[in-house]
C-alpha positions, 0 to 999 in steps of 0.5 A: 499500500502506497502510503501517501505523505501529507503536503507541508502547509503553505502557510507558515505558523505564527513565531508565538505558537512554536513551542520548543522542547523544554522551553516556556512557549515566547511571547511578543506582546508590545505591552510594557507590563508583560515582562517576556517581552523581554525575555524575547528580545534578550534571546533573539539577539540581532540574528533576526530582524525585529521589523520582519516580525513587528512591523518598522513602529513596533521594532523602533519601540522596542528599540526606543525602551531597550536603549531607555533600558539600558540610560535608566540602568546606568542612572540607577547605578550612578545614584547608587554610587553617589548614595553609598559615597555619602553614606560613607562620608556622613559616616567620617563625618560624624567620627573626626574629631572637630574643633572650632578654633579661631575666628578672623577679622580684619581692624584698623588699628591693631594696639587699640584693639589689642588694649580694649580687648585686654583691657575691657574684656579681659582677654589674653594676648597669647601671640603676635607675629608680623609678616611684612613681606605680605604687609600684614600682623596678627594677633591671636586673642583669647581667654585661654591657649589655643590648643584648647581654647577658641580664640581671635584672630586680629589681622591688620592691613598695612596702611588699611585704617577702616573696613566694611562690616556689612550687614550680614555679620551679627556680633560675637559672644562673651560669657562673664558672670556679672554683665552690669560690673562689665559693662560699667568697667566698658564705660570707664574705659570709654566703650560704647554700650549699644543696649544696657544689662537686663534680661532677654525679651521672654526670657531670665538670662541678662545680657547686653551689647557693647561695640569694639573700636572697628564697630563689632558687636558683642553680645555679653551674657550673664552666666556662672563660670565656664570653660569657653568664655568666648562663646559665640560667633552670629552670622546670618543667612538666607535658608535656615533649613539649607545651613543646618543641613549644610553645618551638620552634614559638611562640617559635623555640627549637632542642631543644639537648638532653634528658636522662632521669635515671629514676634520680631519675625527672625529665627534662630539655631545655634549649632557647635560640638558642644553644649552652649555652657561649655563650647563655643557655638554658631548661631545662624540668623534667619530674618523672614524673607530676607534671603541675601545679606551685604557681607562687607570686607571685614569680617573674615572666617572661622577655622575648625579643626579635622583629621583629614582635609581632603576627606573634609573638602569631598564632605563640602562639596557633596552637602552644598559648599563651594572649595575656594582653596584645593587641600593640601599643605602650605607652602613651606610648611607641613601644615595641610588647610582647605578653604570653602564657602558655605551656601551663603557664601561664609568662608571657613578654613579647615586644619 
């Protein structure tokens, strides 16, 4: 008997109907919600033109999504890397042994200022150095040795008798045991008192405000004995939350307290490395609606001690600061420093 073989069908089966032994059925649905399409493309590769199966428009869509997936994947990897870097830097910043070392500003008559600070405010002249080749002189004053206390570095530039303090700088704070007695002494020496002794509005702490011969304001705060009498530097900022975030993450400071005064339309944040009554703090002040200040040319910077200026510079870059001097040793000596600006343009030197 002659066996008649069936003729091959002239209708080619659709690829989606094929099932390979031991393999799942392949699907080419175009909906992006079905992951099997990605599986199909992965296996087809470029051996068969996609347009052969899907048409030109569908093939373009598939290629576009494939490219988009690659870009998204690269973006996710970059974001994960940045996040990991931020976490590593944040962890290091928390462990870094930091301390505010000194504040630097310019005066028009160095001897006059030294006399006022030592006779009226009870500071000691710690050291003085003259740099004639660069035409300036420095004097360091404070209430204890530089290696354990926050001190003032006064700078006198030859021939410059006056500076513009600007509106951004606020004041320095000094803790004294008797504000009224200190004010009497300052008046007797010819000093200027801008706020007579009395309790702070809404509180019990006795304060007074004075000005030094160059016009820098000092707040006198009545406190008991403290290891850090030179206790505050107040600066005005245009975005308080932004500044708090920067000083916490880039410099490892702690937000000690935050106080809003809606009556006078300002908010203050105290930042530092220890309690207010035992260490110096940075007082950041935000005045409602004011986003920018004229900084003048009198106030210069704060110096902060760090274990690693290179990592500090990385933290500053990551969290919104601007490096103005890349980290590295000073010419001729081994001391390494870096300098930066915070989001408001206030300068800090780390060493």
